[in-house]
C-alpha positions as CSV (number, residue, x, y, z in Angstrom):
1,M,103.3,107.2,130.9
2,Y,105.2,107.0,127.9
3,Y,104.3,107.6,123.8
4,Y,105.6,106.6,120.7
5,Y,105.0,108.3,118.3
6,I,105.4,108.2,114.3
7,I,104.5,111.4,112.1
8,K,105.4,112.0,109.0
9,V,107.4,115.1,108.9
10,K,107.5,115.9,104.8
11,S,106.6,114.2,101.9
12,N,109.4,111.4,102.1
13,L,110.4,111.5,105.6
14,I,108.9,110.0,108.7
15,K,109.8,110.8,112.5
16,V,110.0,108.2,115.1
17,G,110.1,108.3,118.9
18,I,109.3,108.4,122.3
19,T,107.6,111.2,125.2
20,K,106.0,111.8,128.8
21,N,104.8,114.6,126.9
22,L,102.8,113.5,124.1
23,T,100.7,117.7,123.5
24,Q,104.0,119.4,123.8
25,R,106.4,117.6,121.2
26,M,103.6,117.9,118.6
27,R,103.5,121.0,118.9
28,A,106.8,121.4,119.0
29,Y,106.7,119.6,115.7
30,R,103.9,121.8,114.1
31,T,106.0,124.5,114.9
32,S,108.7,123.8,112.9
33,D,106.9,122.3,110.5
34,P,102.4,123.4,110.2
35,Y,101.6,120.2,107.8
36,L,103.5,117.5,109.5
37,T,100.3,114.4,109.1
38,Y,100.1,113.0,113.3
39,Y,100.1,109.3,112.2
40,K,99.9,106.8,115.3
41,T,101.2,106.7,118.7
42,Y,101.4,104.4,121.1
43,E,100.6,104.7,125.0
44,L,103.1,102.9,126.6
45,N,103.1,100.9,130.1
46,L,106.4,100.6,130.8
47,N,109.6,102.1,133.4
48,K,111.9,104.2,131.6
49,K,114.2,101.2,130.9
50,E,112.1,99.1,129.4
51,T,110.9,101.9,127.4
52,L,114.6,102.3,126.6
53,T,115.3,99.3,125.8
54,L,111.8,99.1,123.5
55,E,113.2,102.6,121.4
56,K,116.6,101.5,121.0
57,T,115.0,97.6,119.3
58,I,112.8,99.6,116.9
59,L,115.6,101.9,115.5
60,Q,117.5,98.4,115.1
61,E,114.6,96.9,112.9
62,L,114.0,99.7,111.2
63,R,117.9,100.4,110.5
64,R,117.6,97.1,108.4
65,W,115.2,98.4,106.1
66,Y,115.2,102.3,105.9
67,Q,117.9,104.6,105.5
68,C,117.6,106.1,109.4
69,R,119.3,109.3,110.6
70,S,118.9,108.9,114.4
71,E,115.0,108.9,115.3
72,T,114.3,109.6,110.6
73,I,113.3,107.3,108.9
74,E,113.8,108.1,105.2
75,S,110.4,106.5,103.4
76,D,107.4,108.1,102.5
77,N,105.1,104.5,103.4
78,P,104.3,105.5,106.6
79,R,101.9,102.3,107.4
80,A,104.9,99.8,106.9
81,I,107.0,101.9,109.9
82,K,104.2,101.4,111.8
83,M,103.3,97.8,110.9
84,I,107.4,96.8,111.8
85,V,106.9,98.9,114.5
86,E,103.2,96.3,116.0
87,G,105.5,93.4,115.3
88,I,108.2,94.6,117.7
89,M,105.1,96.0,120.3
90,E,103.5,92.5,120.1
91,E,106.6,91.0,121.1
92,I,106.9,92.9,124.9
């Protein structure tokens, strides 16, 4: 099982990504930024190839609207990011 997450790591940065171990990933982020905002996670019942394709599709769409560095989006609006992510997930 994979998880997709959206977290706000600073006042104007949002991190998105996939992980197999959500607890461990969040613990790692909290170590580097104890004040991060845990925003939204999704359980993905997809295989690895499908999960990576989904991640790529989401990042391509986010790049249309935001400045992105890898999986970090320059935005202070996690709800807008959530709407984009959920719109893409509805299509799968």
